[in-house]
C-alpha positions as CSV (number, residue, x, y, z in Angstrom):
1,X,-0.3,0.2,0.1
2,X,2.8,2.1,1.1
3,X,4.3,1.9,-2.8
4,X,1.1,2.7,-4.1
5,X,0.8,5.7,-2.5
6,X,3.7,6.9,-3.8
7,X,3.3,6.3,-7.1
8,X,0.4,8.3,-7.0
9,X,2.4,11.1,-5.7
10,X,4.5,11.2,-8.4
11,X,1.8,11.0,-10.9
12,X,0.4,14.1,-9.3
13,X,3.9,15.6,-8.9
14,X,3.8,14.8,-13.2
15,X,0.9,16.2,-13.7
16,X,1.3,20.1,-11.9
17,X,4.9,19.9,-13.5
18,X,3.3,19.4,-17.0
19,X,0.8,22.0,-16.1
20,X,3.2,24.8,-15.2
21,X,5.0,24.4,-18.4
22,X,2.0,25.9,-20.1
23,X,1.8,28.7,-17.5
24,X,5.2,29.6,-18.4
25,X,5.0,29.2,-21.7
26,X,2.1,31.4,-22.3
27,X,3.1,34.1,-19.9
28,X,6.9,34.3,-19.9
29,X,7.7,37.3,-21.7
30,X,4.9,40.1,-23.2
31,X,7.6,39.9,-26.1
32,X,6.2,36.6,-27.9
33,X,3.1,35.8,-28.4
34,X,1.6,38.2,-25.1
35,X,-0.8,40.3,-25.7
36,X,-0.9,43.9,-24.0
37,X,-4.2,43.1,-22.3
38,X,-2.4,40.3,-20.5
39,X,0.8,42.2,-19.4
40,X,1.9,45.9,-19.7
41,X,4.9,47.1,-19.3
42,X,6.6,50.8,-19.1
43,X,9.0,50.4,-21.9
44,X,11.4,54.0,-20.7
45,X,10.8,56.7,-18.0
46,X,11.9,60.4,-19.1
47,X,12.4,63.3,-16.1
48,X,11.0,66.4,-17.8
49,X,11.6,68.4,-14.5
50,X,8.4,69.7,-15.0
51,X,5.1,68.8,-13.3
52,X,2.9,70.0,-17.0
53,X,4.3,68.8,-20.1
54,X,2.2,69.0,-23.4
55,X,2.9,65.6,-24.8
56,X,2.1,64.6,-28.5
57,X,2.8,61.1,-30.5
58,X,2.0,60.3,-34.0
59,X,-1.3,59.3,-35.3
60,X,-1.4,55.7,-35.0
61,X,-3.8,55.0,-37.9
62,X,-1.4,56.3,-40.0
63,X,1.8,54.2,-40.8
64,X,5.4,55.9,-40.8
65,X,8.8,55.4,-41.0
66,X,9.3,58.3,-38.5
67,X,9.1,57.4,-34.6
68,X,9.3,59.4,-31.8
69,X,7.9,61.2,-29.1
70,X,7.3,65.0,-28.3
71,X,7.2,66.7,-24.8
72,X,6.7,70.8,-24.4
73,X,6.7,72.3,-21.7
74,X,4.4,74.7,-19.6
75,X,4.7,77.0,-17.3
76,X,8.4,77.1,-16.9
77,X,10.9,80.6,-17.1
78,X,12.3,78.2,-19.8
79,X,10.1,75.7,-22.0
80,X,11.8,73.1,-24.1
81,X,10.8,71.1,-26.8
82,X,12.3,67.5,-26.6
83,X,12.3,64.9,-29.1
84,X,12.7,61.7,-27.9
85,X,13.4,58.4,-29.4
86,X,11.8,54.7,-29.4
87,X,13.7,54.1,-26.6
88,X,13.3,57.0,-24.3
89,X,16.5,58.5,-25.2
90,X,17.3,62.3,-26.0
91,X,16.8,63.3,-30.2
92,X,17.4,66.4,-30.0
93,X,15.7,69.5,-26.8
94,X,17.9,72.6,-28.0
95,X,15.0,74.4,-28.8
96,X,13.3,76.6,-25.9
97,X,11.1,79.9,-25.4
98,X,10.2,81.9,-22.6
99,X,6.8,81.3,-22.7
100,X,4.6,78.4,-22.2
101,X,4.1,76.0,-24.6
102,X,0.4,76.0,-25.3
103,X,0.0,73.4,-27.9
104,X,1.6,70.7,-29.5
105,X,0.5,68.7,-33.1
106,X,2.9,66.3,-35.4
107,X,1.8,65.9,-39.0
108,X,3.1,65.7,-42.5
109,X,1.9,69.0,-43.6
110,X,3.6,69.3,-47.2
111,X,3.4,65.6,-47.9
112,X,7.2,64.9,-47.8
113,X,7.1,61.6,-45.7
114,X,8.7,62.9,-42.7
115,X,6.1,64.6,-40.5
116,X,6.7,68.4,-39.0
117,X,6.4,69.3,-35.1
118,X,4.0,72.4,-34.8
119,X,4.4,74.3,-31.7
120,X,1.8,76.8,-30.4
121,X,3.4,79.2,-27.4
122,X,2.0,81.9,-25.1
123,X,4.2,84.7,-26.3
124,X,6.5,83.4,-28.8
125,X,4.2,83.3,-31.8
126,X,4.1,79.2,-33.5
127,X,7.0,77.3,-34.9
128,X,7.1,74.7,-37.5
129,X,9.9,72.1,-37.6
130,X,11.0,69.5,-39.0
131,X,11.4,66.1,-37.1
132,X,15.6,66.0,-38.6
133,X,15.9,69.4,-38.0
134,X,17.3,69.3,-34.8
135,X,15.4,72.6,-33.0
136,X,16.2,74.6,-35.6
137,X,12.5,75.7,-36.7
138,X,11.6,76.0,-40.5
139,X,9.8,79.0,-40.2
140,X,7.9,81.0,-37.7
141,X,4.4,82.7,-37.4
142,X,4.1,85.5,-35.4
143,X,0.4,85.2,-33.4
144,X,0.9,85.0,-29.6
145,X,-1.5,83.9,-26.8
146,X,-2.1,80.7,-28.9
147,X,-5.1,78.1,-27.2
148,X,-4.9,75.6,-29.6
149,X,-4.1,74.5,-33.0
150,X,-5.8,72.1,-35.9
151,X,-4.2,70.3,-39.1
152,X,-6.4,69.6,-41.6
153,X,-6.7,70.8,-45.4
154,X,-9.2,73.7,-45.7
155,X,-8.0,74.7,-49.5
156,X,-7.6,72.6,-52.4
157,X,-3.8,72.7,-52.1
158,X,-1.7,69.9,-51.6
159,X,-0.3,69.3,-48.4
160,X,-2.5,70.8,-45.1
161,X,-2.9,74.0,-43.6
162,X,-2.5,75.2,-39.5
163,X,-5.5,76.6,-37.9
164,X,-4.1,78.7,-35.8
165,X,-6.6,79.6,-32.3
166,X,-5.8,82.4,-30.1
167,X,-7.6,84.9,-27.4
168,X,-9.0,87.0,-30.2
169,X,-8.9,85.0,-33.8
170,X,-8.9,82.3,-36.0
171,X,-6.5,82.1,-38.6
172,X,-5.5,79.8,-41.2
173,X,-2.2,79.3,-42.9
174,X,-0.9,77.3,-45.6
175,X,1.6,74.9,-45.2
176,X,4.4,77.5,-46.3
177,X,3.9,80.0,-43.6
178,X,1.4,82.4,-45.9
179,X,-1.8,83.3,-44.3
180,X,-5.1,82.1,-46.2
181,X,-7.7,83.9,-44.2
182,X,-8.3,85.6,-40.4
183,X,-12.0,85.4,-38.7
184,X,-12.6,87.4,-35.3
185,X,-13.5,85.9,-32.1
186,X,-16.2,87.2,-29.7
187,X,-14.4,89.4,-27.2
188,X,-13.0,87.7,-24.5
189,X,-14.1,84.1,-25.4
190,X,-11.2,81.9,-26.4
191,X,-11.4,78.3,-28.4
192,X,-9.6,75.8,-25.9
193,X,-7.9,72.3,-27.1
194,X,-11.1,70.2,-27.6
195,X,-13.3,72.8,-28.3
196,X,-12.9,73.0,-32.0
197,X,-14.0,70.5,-35.1
198,X,-12.9,70.9,-39.0
199,X,-15.3,68.9,-40.7
200,X,-17.3,69.9,-44.3
201,X,-20.8,70.3,-42.9
202,X,-22.3,71.7,-45.9
203,X,-20.6,68.8,-48.6
204,X,-18.7,71.1,-50.7
205,X,-15.6,69.4,-50.7
206,X,-13.9,72.4,-48.4
207,X,-14.0,71.6,-44.4
208,X,-15.8,74.5,-42.0
209,X,-14.8,75.4,-38.7
210,X,-17.2,74.5,-36.1
211,X,-16.4,76.1,-32.6
212,X,-16.8,76.6,-29.0
213,X,-15.8,79.7,-27.4
214,X,-17.2,80.0,-23.7
215,X,-21.4,79.3,-24.3
216,X,-21.2,80.3,-28.0
217,X,-21.0,77.4,-30.8
218,X,-20.5,79.0,-34.2
219,X,-20.4,76.7,-37.5
220,X,-18.4,78.5,-39.7
221,X,-18.1,78.2,-43.0
222,X,-14.5,77.0,-44.7
223,X,-15.1,78.7,-47.8
224,X,-15.4,82.3,-47.3
225,X,-15.5,82.6,-43.5
226,X,-19.8,83.3,-43.4
227,X,-21.7,81.6,-40.4
228,X,-23.9,79.3,-41.1
229,X,-25.4,79.3,-37.5
230,X,-24.4,80.4,-34.3
231,X,-25.7,79.6,-31.1
232,X,-26.2,80.8,-27.4
233,X,-26.2,78.2,-25.0
234,X,-26.9,78.0,-21.4
235,X,-23.4,77.0,-19.9
236,X,-19.5,76.7,-21.0
237,X,-18.6,74.4,-24.0
238,X,-15.8,71.9,-22.8
239,X,-15.6,69.8,-25.8
240,X,-16.4,68.5,-29.3
241,X,-17.3,66.0,-31.2
242,X,-19.2,65.4,-34.6
243,X,-20.9,62.5,-36.2
244,X,-23.8,61.0,-37.9
245,X,-25.1,59.6,-34.0
246,X,-29.1,58.7,-35.0
247,X,-28.0,57.3,-38.7
248,X,-29.8,59.3,-40.5
249,X,-27.6,60.4,-42.8
250,X,-26.9,64.0,-41.2
251,X,-24.1,64.9,-38.9
252,X,-24.3,65.9,-35.6
253,X,-22.3,67.8,-33.2
254,X,-22.4,66.8,-29.7
255,X,-21.4,69.0,-27.0
256,X,-20.0,68.5,-23.3
257,X,-21.1,71.4,-20.8
258,X,-21.8,71.5,-17.5
259,X,-23.7,69.0,-16.2
260,X,-24.9,68.0,-19.6
261,X,-24.7,66.8,-23.1
262,X,-26.4,68.5,-26.1
263,X,-26.8,66.6,-29.0
264,X,-27.0,69.4,-32.0
265,X,-28.1,69.0,-35.8
266,X,-24.9,70.4,-37.5
267,X,-27.2,71.6,-40.6
268,X,-29.2,74.1,-38.9
269,X,-27.5,74.3,-35.1
270,X,-30.9,73.1,-33.6
271,X,-31.1,71.4,-30.4
272,X,-32.1,67.6,-30.9
273,X,-32.0,66.5,-27.3
274,X,-30.4,67.3,-24.2
275,X,-29.2,65.2,-21.1
276,X,-28.1,65.1,-17.8
277,X,-28.5,61.3,-17.0
278,X,-30.6,59.9,-14.4
279,X,-31.3,60.4,-10.9
280,X,-29.1,57.7,-9.7
281,X,-26.4,58.5,-12.0
282,X,-26.6,62.2,-12.5
283,X,-23.4,64.2,-14.6
284,X,-22.2,66.3,-12.0
285,X,-19.8,68.2,-13.4
286,X,-18.0,69.5,-17.2
287,X,-18.4,66.7,-19.7
288,X,-15.1,65.8,-21.7
289,X,-13.0,63.5,-23.1
290,X,-16.1,62.1,-25.9
291,X,-15.5,59.3,-27.8
292,X,-18.4,57.8,-30.4
293,X,-18.4,54.6,-31.7
294,X,-21.0,51.7,-32.6
295,X,-20.7,49.7,-29.4
296,X,-23.7,47.5,-29.7
297,X,-23.6,47.2,-33.6
298,X,-27.3,48.3,-33.6
299,X,-28.8,51.4,-34.7
300,X,-27.3,54.1,-34.0
301,X,-23.9,55.4,-32.6
302,X,-23.1,55.4,-28.7
303,X,-21.5,58.1,-27.0
304,X,-18.6,57.9,-24.6
305,X,-17.8,60.9,-22.3
306,X,-16.4,61.5,-18.4
307,X,-17.4,63.4,-15.7
308,X,-18.0,63.5,-12.1
309,X,-21.0,62.3,-10.2
310,X,-22.2,63.4,-6.6
311,X,-25.1,61.5,-5.4
312,X,-23.6,60.5,-2.1
313,X,-19.9,61.6,-2.5
314,X,-17.9,62.3,-5.8
315,X,-17.1,59.8,-8.3
316,X,-15.3,60.2,-11.3
317,X,-17.1,57.9,-14.0
318,X,-17.1,57.2,-17.5
319,X,-20.8,57.2,-18.7
320,X,-22.1,55.8,-21.9
321,X,-25.4,57.2,-24.0
322,X,-27.0,55.9,-26.7
323,X,-28.3,57.7,-29.8
324,X,-31.4,59.5,-28.0
325,X,-29.4,60.4,-25.1
326,X,-30.4,57.9,-22.6
327,X,-27.8,56.6,-20.2
328,X,-27.4,52.7,-20.3
329,X,-24.0,52.2,-19.0
330,X,-21.6,53.7,-16.1
331,X,-18.3,52.6,-14.5
332,X,-17.1,54.7,-11.5
333,X,-13.3,54.4,-12.2
334,X,-12.1,55.0,-8.0
335,X,-14.2,56.5,-5.7
336,X,-12.7,59.8,-4.6
337,X,-12.2,63.4,-5.5
338,X,-10.6,62.9,-8.5
339,X,-11.2,63.9,-12.5
340,X,-10.4,61.8,-15.3
341,X,-8.2,63.4,-17.3
342,X,-8.3,62.1,-21.2
343,X,-9.7,59.2,-23.1
344,X,-8.2,57.7,-26.0
345,X,-9.5,55.3,-28.7
346,X,-7.6,52.6,-30.4
347,X,-7.1,48.9,-31.0
348,X,-4.4,48.7,-28.0
349,X,-4.6,44.6,-27.8
350,X,-4.1,44.1,-31.7
351,X,-6.9,42.3,-31.9
352,X,-8.9,43.9,-34.7
353,X,-11.8,45.8,-32.1
354,X,-11.3,49.4,-30.8
355,X,-10.4,49.8,-27.0
356,X,-10.1,53.3,-25.1
357,X,-8.0,54.1,-22.3
358,X,-8.3,56.6,-19.9
359,X,-6.2,58.3,-17.2
360,X,-6.8,60.5,-14.3
361,X,-5.5,62.2,-11.2
362,X,-5.3,59.3,-9.3
363,X,-2.3,57.8,-11.5
364,X,-4.6,55.0,-13.0
365,X,-4.3,54.2,-16.8
366,X,-7.3,51.9,-17.7
367,X,-7.9,50.0,-20.9
368,X,-11.9,49.2,-21.4
369,X,-13.3,47.5,-24.1
370,X,-16.6,49.6,-25.4
371,X,-18.8,48.3,-23.2
372,X,-17.0,49.5,-20.1
373,X,-15.1,46.3,-19.0
374,X,-11.7,46.3,-17.7
375,X,-9.0,44.8,-19.7
376,X,-6.1,46.2,-17.5
377,X,-5.4,48.8,-15.2
378,X,-1.7,50.4,-14.5
379,X,-1.3,52.5,-11.6
380,X,1.7,55.1,-11.2
381,X,2.6,56.7,-7.9
382,X,1.7,60.4,-9.4
383,X,-1.6,61.9,-10.9
384,X,-1.8,61.8,-14.8
385,X,-1.6,65.4,-16.3
386,X,-2.1,64.3,-19.7
387,X,-2.3,61.2,-21.8
388,X,-1.9,60.1,-26.0
389,X,-2.3,57.2,-27.9
390,X,0.5,56.7,-31.0
391,X,3.5,54.7,-32.1
392,X,6.4,54.8,-29.5
393,X,8.5,51.7,-31.2
394,X,8.5,49.8,-34.6
395,X,6.0,46.7,-33.6
396,X,2.7,48.4,-35.3
397,X,1.1,48.2,-32.3
398,X,-0.2,51.5,-30.2
399,X,1.2,52.1,-27.2
400,X,1.0,54.5,-24.6
401,X,2.9,57.6,-23.4
402,X,1.7,59.6,-20.7
403,X,2.7,62.5,-18.5
404,X,2.6,63.1,-14.5
405,X,2.2,65.8,-12.1
406,X,5.9,64.4,-10.7
407,X,7.6,65.7,-14.0
408,X,8.1,61.9,-15.2
409,X,7.0,60.9,-18.6
410,X,6.1,57.5,-19.3
411,X,5.3,55.4,-22.3
412,X,3.4,52.1,-22.0
413,X,3.0,49.3,-24.3
414,X,5.0,45.6,-25.9
415,X,8.9,46.1,-25.2
416,X,9.9,44.6,-28.5
417,X,8.2,42.6,-31.5
418,X,4.8,42.3,-32.5
419,X,1.3,41.0,-30.5
420,X,2.2,37.0,-32.1
421,X,-2.1,36.0,-31.7
422,X,-1.2,32.8,-33.6
423,X,2.1,31.9,-31.4
424,X,-0.7,32.9,-28.3
425,X,-3.7,30.6,-29.4
426,X,-1.1,27.8,-30.3
427,X,0.2,27.8,-26.8
428,X,-3.5,27.8,-25.4
429,X,-3.9,24.7,-27.9
430,X,-0.4,23.1,-26.6
431,X,-1.1,23.9,-23.2
432,X,-4.6,22.2,-23.0
433,X,-3.3,19.6,-25.0
434,X,-0.7,18.9,-22.1
435,X,-3.5,19.2,-19.8
436,X,-5.6,16.8,-21.5
437,X,-2.8,14.4,-22.0
438,X,-1.5,14.6,-18.4
439,X,-5.3,13.9,-16.7
440,X,-5.3,10.6,-19.3
441,X,-1.8,9.4,-17.8
442,X,-2.9,10.1,-14.7
443,X,-6.4,8.4,-14.9
444,X,-4.9,5.2,-16.7
445,X,-2.0,5.1,-14.2
446,X,-4.1,4.7,-11.2
447,X,-6.2,2.4,-12.9
448,X,-2.9,0.3,-13.5
449,X,-2.0,0.8,-10.1
450,X,-4.8,-0.1,-8.0
451,X,-5.4,-3.4,-11.1
452,X,-1.7,-4.4,-9.9
453,X,-2.1,-3.8,-6.7
454,X,-5.3,-5.8,-6.2
455,X,-3.2,-9.0,-8.2
456,X,-0.5,-8.8,-5.5
457,X,-3.6,-9.0,-2.9
């Protein structure tokens, strides 16, 4: 009987060892076959020595041969523009200005493959750099008090134009620095980075400009700068987005305001609906970070946004509304007094489906499915000031760049290689095969031992 127990113990040890091989094979490293939703890595850290940074990456939807991160300082006596390579080392940071950097965009505005870096400042004008220009501007636009920059094609010329918003006007420049047109803004009303849309709303093949300044919403004809319409609203506008929400062939404008989300017809400016959530989960603060996706594959497009709720406490909340303005889902990111700083959309785990990532003042960076299920949650030791999604390295999988209040800029993603789902699922198949085989071995082993023991007795 003692020998039987020893042999049984050996079989149990064998099955444990064989199944542990499966676990090691699948989860040994994020580099080979493990999706980012299972292992999230910090690729590198960079100390900017500045608590507030504007950060930028290239648009991950548009492949490019250049991969870099751009960091612009705010609120220092000397503010640098720094270009980092894919491993976080400095490419150049010899350019500095005395006033705060207010906006940065990265785009190939002249169609020569190499992207330009467009930098807006408070008192030193707008600068356009080549990626390989080592901090020497191609040209300077003498406009101060810049609050936002847009890059798009508003003319029929090749390349893209630069749309500059400052304290008193909107200015559009060609990619060679030539002024295309100016438009005066209402007195004492400025356009923030998330409060404009560049889109063709009247189907004349010329991009128009829709902007929110304070509680004014204006649709501006991009061809002749006349107003299509304007709207005076009940509270300040914090965010804008555009899309055909109700599938009627007409683009709608989604406004995030104070304690309110409003849908407006882009053709005539009429309000379609307005909502502040429900009594149990009301929108109690400014609505920001709007993204639009058909998350349920049904009629209409869902609206995902962020705000806070104050019913029984203060909760930073991600809300999801349907195309009729009804609240259909929500997620509290954490209990306590904090804010969601950014939401970015993209295929973060390489599965061909869109996900989104949120950052907050608790230091959390959370990847979500479009149905508000958490994929992964990375927590840093300091509040997150800003976040962008884009390419950091050469693996064709989008990464996350965050800037924290303690001055560090972190790159989050997969260290090397691409996400190999075939290898990953092959590993699962092999692991399952090992498990099933080991169970069969144990079964027949125990059966043989019992049979042998019975014959001896």
